[in-house]
C-alpha positions as CSV (number, residue, x, y, z in Angstrom):
1,X,-0.1,-0.3,0.0
2,X,1.3,3.5,-1.0
3,X,2.5,5.6,1.6
4,X,0.0,8.8,2.1
5,X,1.4,11.7,4.3
6,X,-1.2,13.0,6.7
7,X,-1.2,16.3,5.4
8,X,-2.3,15.2,2.0
9,X,-4.9,12.8,3.7
10,X,-6.6,15.5,5.7
11,X,-6.1,18.2,3.3
12,X,-8.9,20.7,3.0
13,X,-7.8,22.1,-0.1
14,X,-8.3,21.2,-3.5
15,X,-5.7,21.0,-6.4
16,X,-1.8,21.0,-6.0
17,X,0.0,22.8,-3.5
18,X,1.8,25.9,-4.4
19,X,5.3,25.4,-6.1
20,X,8.5,25.5,-4.2
21,X,10.1,28.9,-4.9
22,X,13.2,28.7,-7.3
23,X,15.5,30.3,-5.0
24,X,14.8,27.9,-2.0
25,X,17.3,25.0,-3.3
26,X,19.9,27.8,-3.7
27,X,19.2,29.3,-0.2
28,X,19.3,25.7,1.5
29,X,22.5,24.5,-0.4
30,X,24.6,27.4,0.7
31,X,23.4,27.7,4.0
32,X,24.8,24.3,4.6
33,X,27.8,23.6,7.0
34,X,29.5,20.4,6.3
35,X,31.9,18.8,9.1
36,X,33.0,15.7,8.3
37,X,34.8,13.3,9.0
38,X,34.5,13.7,13.0
39,X,36.8,12.2,15.6
40,X,35.3,9.8,17.5
41,X,34.5,12.0,20.7
42,X,34.3,15.0,22.2
43,X,36.8,16.5,24.8
44,X,34.1,15.3,27.7
45,X,33.8,11.8,26.3
46,X,30.2,12.2,26.4
47,X,29.3,12.6,22.8
48,X,30.4,10.2,20.2
49,X,30.5,10.6,16.4
50,X,31.4,7.8,13.8
51,X,34.5,8.2,11.9
52,X,32.4,9.0,8.9
53,X,29.7,11.2,10.4
54,X,27.8,13.9,8.9
55,X,27.1,17.0,10.5
56,X,24.9,20.1,8.8
57,X,23.4,23.4,9.7
58,X,21.0,25.0,7.5
59,X,18.3,27.8,8.1
60,X,14.9,28.1,7.0
61,X,14.1,32.0,5.9
62,X,17.7,33.1,4.6
63,X,17.4,36.1,2.0
64,X,17.4,35.6,-1.7
65,X,21.0,35.3,-2.1
66,X,21.2,32.5,0.5
67,X,23.8,34.0,2.4
68,X,22.2,36.5,5.1
69,X,20.0,36.2,7.8
70,X,16.9,38.5,7.1
71,X,16.6,42.2,8.5
72,X,15.5,41.9,12.1
73,X,17.7,38.4,12.8
74,X,20.4,38.6,15.1
75,X,22.8,36.7,17.5
76,X,22.5,37.5,21.3
77,X,24.1,36.1,24.3
78,X,21.7,33.7,26.2
79,X,22.4,32.3,29.9
80,X,22.8,28.6,29.9
81,X,25.2,28.0,32.9
82,X,25.7,24.4,31.8
83,X,27.1,25.2,28.5
84,X,29.3,27.8,29.3
85,X,30.9,25.5,31.9
86,X,31.5,23.0,29.7
87,X,32.8,25.0,27.0
88,X,34.1,28.2,28.6
89,X,32.2,30.5,26.1
90,X,29.4,32.5,26.5
91,X,26.5,30.9,24.6
92,X,24.7,32.6,21.4
93,X,21.2,32.0,19.8
94,X,19.6,33.4,16.8
95,X,16.8,35.7,18.0
96,X,14.3,38.1,16.3
97,X,13.6,41.7,16.7
98,X,10.1,42.2,18.5
99,X,9.4,44.8,15.8
100,X,9.6,42.3,13.0
101,X,6.1,41.2,11.4
102,X,6.1,37.3,11.3
103,X,3.7,37.4,8.4
104,X,5.7,39.7,6.4
105,X,7.1,39.7,2.9
106,X,10.0,38.0,4.0
107,X,8.5,35.2,6.0
108,X,6.0,34.5,3.2
109,X,8.7,33.9,0.6
110,X,10.7,31.8,2.4
111,X,8.2,29.8,4.6
112,X,6.8,28.0,1.6
113,X,7.1,24.5,2.0
114,X,10.5,24.6,3.8
115,X,10.1,20.8,5.0
116,X,10.4,19.7,1.2
117,X,13.6,21.3,0.7
118,X,14.8,20.1,4.2
119,X,13.6,16.5,3.2
120,X,15.4,16.8,-0.2
121,X,18.8,17.8,1.1
122,X,18.8,15.6,4.2
123,X,17.9,12.4,2.2
124,X,21.0,11.6,0.2
125,X,23.2,11.9,3.7
126,X,20.5,9.7,5.7
127,X,20.6,7.1,2.9
128,X,24.5,7.1,2.6
129,X,24.8,7.4,6.6
130,X,22.4,4.4,7.1
131,X,24.2,2.2,4.7
132,X,27.5,3.0,7.0
133,X,25.3,1.7,9.8
134,X,24.0,-1.5,8.3
135,X,27.6,-2.4,7.4
136,X,29.0,-1.6,11.1
137,X,26.1,-3.6,12.5
138,X,27.1,-6.8,10.6
139,X,29.4,-9.2,12.7
140,X,28.8,-7.5,15.9
141,X,28.6,-10.0,18.8
142,X,29.3,-8.1,22.1
143,X,27.1,-5.3,22.0
144,X,23.3,-5.4,20.3
145,X,23.2,-2.2,18.0
146,X,20.0,-0.4,17.3
147,X,19.7,2.5,14.6
148,X,17.4,5.3,15.5
149,X,16.4,8.4,13.4
150,X,14.8,11.0,15.9
151,X,13.6,14.7,15.7
152,X,14.1,17.0,18.7
153,X,12.8,20.3,19.3
154,X,14.8,23.2,21.0
155,X,17.3,26.2,20.1
156,X,20.5,25.6,18.3
157,X,23.3,27.2,20.4
158,X,26.6,28.8,19.0
159,X,29.6,29.5,20.9
160,X,33.4,30.3,20.3
161,X,34.6,33.6,19.4
162,X,32.8,35.4,16.6
163,X,34.6,37.6,14.3
164,X,31.5,40.0,14.2
165,X,29.6,42.2,16.9
166,X,26.6,40.1,18.2
167,X,23.3,41.7,18.6
168,X,23.6,43.5,15.3
169,X,20.6,43.1,13.1
170,X,20.7,41.6,9.7
171,X,23.3,41.8,7.0
172,X,25.2,38.8,9.0
173,X,26.9,36.6,6.3
174,X,25.9,32.8,7.5
175,X,28.9,31.5,5.4
176,X,31.7,33.4,6.9
177,X,30.4,34.2,10.0
178,X,28.1,31.4,11.6
179,X,30.2,28.8,9.9
180,X,33.0,29.5,12.2
181,X,31.0,29.0,15.5
182,X,30.7,25.6,17.2
183,X,27.2,24.6,17.9
184,X,24.8,22.5,20.2
185,X,21.5,21.9,20.7
186,X,19.5,22.6,23.8
187,X,16.6,20.6,24.2
188,X,14.7,22.5,26.9
189,X,11.4,23.5,25.8
190,X,8.7,26.0,27.2
191,X,5.9,24.2,28.9
192,X,3.4,25.7,26.7
193,X,4.8,23.8,23.9
194,X,4.7,20.5,26.1
195,X,0.9,21.2,26.9
196,X,0.2,21.6,23.0
197,X,2.2,18.4,21.9
198,X,0.1,16.4,24.2
199,X,-3.2,18.1,23.8
200,X,-3.5,19.0,20.1
201,X,-0.6,17.6,18.3
202,X,-0.9,13.9,19.6
203,X,-4.5,13.6,18.2
204,X,-3.9,15.5,15.1
205,X,-1.3,13.1,13.9
206,X,-2.9,10.1,15.1
207,X,-0.9,8.9,18.1
208,X,-2.1,7.1,20.9
209,X,-1.0,6.7,24.5
210,X,1.6,3.7,25.1
211,X,2.9,4.2,28.7
212,X,4.6,6.3,31.3
213,X,8.0,5.4,32.6
214,X,9.8,6.7,35.8
215,X,13.4,5.9,35.5
216,X,17.0,6.8,36.9
217,X,20.0,6.8,34.6
218,X,23.3,6.6,36.2
219,X,26.2,7.5,34.3
220,X,29.5,6.0,34.9
221,X,33.0,6.5,33.4
222,X,35.0,3.5,32.5
223,X,38.6,3.6,32.6
224,X,38.7,0.7,30.0
225,X,36.6,2.8,27.8
226,X,37.9,6.1,27.9
227,X,36.2,7.6,25.1
228,X,33.0,6.3,26.5
229,X,30.3,6.7,29.1
230,X,28.3,3.9,30.5
231,X,24.6,4.3,31.1
232,X,22.6,2.2,33.8
233,X,18.9,2.3,33.3
234,X,17.2,1.7,36.8
235,X,13.7,1.3,38.0
236,X,12.6,1.8,41.7
237,X,11.6,-1.1,43.9
238,X,8.7,0.7,45.6
239,X,8.7,-1.7,48.6
240,X,12.6,-1.1,49.4
241,X,12.9,2.1,47.9
242,X,16.0,1.4,46.0
243,X,17.4,1.0,42.5
244,X,17.1,-2.1,40.4
245,X,19.5,-2.2,37.3
246,X,17.5,-3.5,34.3
247,X,19.6,-2.3,31.1
248,X,23.3,-1.2,30.6
249,X,24.1,1.0,27.3
250,X,27.3,2.7,25.9
251,X,26.9,6.3,24.5
252,X,25.1,6.9,21.3
253,X,27.0,6.9,18.5
254,X,26.0,9.7,15.9
255,X,26.1,9.3,12.3
256,X,24.1,12.0,10.8
257,X,23.2,15.3,12.4
258,X,21.1,18.2,10.8
259,X,20.5,21.3,12.6
260,X,17.6,23.3,11.4
261,X,17.4,27.1,12.4
262,X,13.8,28.0,11.9
263,X,13.9,31.7,11.7
264,X,10.0,32.4,11.4
265,X,9.5,29.7,14.5
266,X,9.9,29.8,18.3
267,X,11.8,26.6,18.4
268,X,14.8,25.0,15.8
269,X,14.8,21.4,14.9
270,X,17.3,18.6,15.0
271,X,17.4,15.4,12.9
272,X,19.8,13.0,14.2
273,X,20.5,9.4,13.1
274,X,22.6,7.4,15.7
275,X,23.0,3.7,17.0
276,X,22.3,2.9,20.6
277,X,24.8,0.3,22.0
278,X,23.2,-2.1,24.6
279,X,25.9,-4.4,26.4
280,X,24.9,-7.8,26.2
281,X,27.9,-9.4,27.1
282,X,30.0,-8.5,29.9
283,X,31.7,-10.4,32.4
284,X,30.2,-11.2,36.0
285,X,33.2,-9.2,37.7
286,X,31.8,-6.2,35.4
287,X,28.2,-6.8,36.6
288,X,29.0,-6.8,40.2
289,X,31.2,-3.9,40.2
290,X,28.2,-1.9,38.4
291,X,25.6,-3.4,40.5
292,X,27.4,-2.3,43.7
293,X,27.2,1.4,42.6
294,X,23.7,1.1,41.7
295,X,22.4,-0.8,45.0
296,X,24.7,1.6,46.9
297,X,22.8,4.7,45.5
298,X,20.1,6.7,47.9
299,X,17.1,8.1,46.3
300,X,16.8,11.8,47.6
301,X,14.1,14.2,46.0
302,X,15.9,17.1,47.6
303,X,19.1,16.7,45.6
304,X,19.7,17.5,41.7
305,X,19.4,14.4,39.7
306,X,17.5,12.5,42.8
307,X,20.1,10.1,43.7
308,X,23.1,10.7,46.2
309,X,26.0,8.4,47.4
310,X,27.4,8.0,50.7
311,X,31.1,9.2,50.7
312,X,33.4,7.0,49.3
313,X,30.8,5.0,47.4
314,X,30.5,6.9,44.2
315,X,33.3,4.5,42.6
316,X,33.7,0.9,42.4
317,X,37.3,-0.3,42.7
318,X,39.6,1.6,40.1
319,X,37.6,1.1,37.1
320,X,34.0,2.6,37.4
321,X,33.1,6.3,38.8
322,X,29.6,8.0,39.0
323,X,29.9,10.9,36.6
324,X,26.3,12.0,36.3
325,X,22.7,10.8,37.2
326,X,19.5,11.5,35.4
327,X,15.8,11.4,37.0
328,X,13.2,10.9,33.9
329,X,9.5,11.0,34.0
330,X,8.1,10.4,30.4
331,X,5.1,9.6,28.6
332,X,5.0,7.8,25.2
333,X,2.5,8.1,22.1
334,X,2.9,6.2,19.2
335,X,1.4,5.0,16.0
336,X,2.9,2.7,13.1
337,X,5.4,5.1,12.0
338,X,6.3,7.3,15.0
339,X,6.5,7.6,18.6
340,X,6.4,10.9,20.5
341,X,8.2,11.0,23.9
342,X,7.5,14.0,26.2
343,X,9.9,14.0,29.1
344,X,10.7,15.9,32.4
345,X,14.0,15.4,33.0
346,X,16.2,16.3,36.3
347,X,20.0,15.9,35.6
348,X,23.2,16.6,37.4
349,X,26.4,16.6,36.2
350,X,29.3,15.5,38.5
351,X,32.1,16.5,36.4
352,X,30.9,20.4,36.4
353,X,28.8,20.0,39.6
354,X,26.0,21.6,38.2
355,X,22.3,20.3,37.6
356,X,19.2,21.5,35.5
357,X,15.5,20.5,35.1
358,X,14.1,20.4,31.6
359,X,11.1,19.7,29.6
360,X,11.7,17.8,26.4
361,X,9.9,16.3,23.5
362,X,11.5,13.5,21.5
363,X,10.2,12.4,18.0
364,X,11.3,9.0,17.0
365,X,10.6,8.3,13.3
366,X,10.6,4.6,13.6
367,X,8.7,4.0,10.2
368,X,11.7,5.8,8.3
369,X,14.2,3.9,10.2
370,X,12.2,0.6,9.1
371,X,11.9,1.7,5.5
372,X,16.0,2.2,5.4
373,X,16.5,-1.1,7.2
374,X,14.6,-3.0,4.7
375,X,16.0,-4.8,1.8
376,X,14.2,-3.3,-1.0
377,X,14.8,0.7,0.1
378,X,11.9,2.7,-1.9
379,X,13.8,6.2,-1.8
380,X,10.5,7.9,-3.0
381,X,8.5,6.7,-0.1
382,X,11.3,7.2,2.5
383,X,11.5,10.7,1.4
384,X,7.9,11.4,1.5
385,X,8.0,10.2,5.1
386,X,10.6,12.6,6.0
387,X,8.6,15.5,4.1
388,X,5.9,14.3,6.5
389,X,7.9,14.4,9.7
390,X,9.6,17.8,9.0
391,X,6.2,19.3,8.0
392,X,4.5,18.2,11.4
393,X,7.6,19.5,13.2
394,X,8.0,22.8,11.7
395,X,4.3,23.7,11.4
396,X,4.0,22.8,15.3
397,X,7.1,24.6,16.5
398,X,5.3,28.0,17.2
399,X,2.3,27.9,19.1
C-alpha cells in the first residue's frame, strides 16, 4: 500500500500545492555547513561521532542570495550555565527583533514548503549514513546495536569567538560568520509547547498513549573505555525504595546530525541518526562492580538528579565512577510510523557540579528507520515520510 502523508490525507484544499520558490534550493544549499569526518568523541567523552559522521547546519528563511539572515534576525547572548561551564564560552542564539512582523513578505517568501527542501537536502546523507550503519552492525557480537532516527525540538546554540559584533540586526553573512562557530542543541522547551504537543499534536497526527515511565539513569565513566560513558537504566523498587538495574548501554554514536534554524518559528529542530549500543556480553566481575554502585545509591528528591551516594561509595574499585545522574518521567505516544516521547528530566553532572531540570520532546521516526533497514529501499517512499515528519515538526514549533 502506498504511503500517503497525513497532511495530504486531511487536506481541505483542492488541487496541487503551491510550487516551491526557485530560489529555495540555492538558499538551502548555501546555508549548509559540512563537518565530516569527525573524531570519535568530544573532549568530555560523552558525545561520540562515527568516523564518517555527517554534521550540517541549515536555516529556513535566509535572504534571496542565501548568504544573509533577514533584517531583524541577530545573534544574542543567552544564559545557559551548563553550556558555559563545559565550553568556557558565552552561548549565543539566533533571535528576532520584536518589531519584525512574522507574516511580512520575507517570511512569506521563505516559509513556503520548507519541509520539502529540508527532506530533499537531508535524504542523500540519510541514505548513505544508514548504509554505513548497516555495514557496521554486521558481525557485532558483544553489543546489540539499534539504529534510530529522531527529531528533537529546542534551540541551536552557537559558541566560540565570533569575528563580528553580536546583537547586530541583519546583514550577517552565514557562510563567513556562523560557520566558524561551534554549536550544540539545547533541548529544554517551554511548558506551553509540551502542553500543546500532548493536547493538540498527539490527536492531530493520530498518536495513541503507550505508557509512562519513571527511570533513573546512572552515568558511569569506565577507565577501560576512556571515550565512552556507560548508562545504567534503573527502575525503583517501591517496597524497598532502592534502584533495580535493568539495562546497561554505551553512548549513542551519531552518524548524521542536521540542525535546522527555523527563523520564523520559536523553536529549532535537530534531525539525528544514531545507534544505541546495548551491552549484552559483560563479565560477572563487571556486572558485580556496576551493581555495587547502583545498590549503594540513595534516592533523595531534595538533591539534583534525585540520587546521592554515601561518602566513598560513588566509585567501584579502580574502574567505574559515577559522573552523572538523570531522573526522567516520560509519557510516550505512538502510531505505526512514529513515537513521541514527552519527558521531564532532572539531571546532575558531577564533572561540572551543575544540575538542571528540563522539559523535552523527542519524536522517534521508526517508520523511516524500518524503511531504510529493508532490503528493497524505496527512496521516494522514505523521502515522503521524511517530508511529512519535517512538516509536522515545523508547523507545530510555533504555538
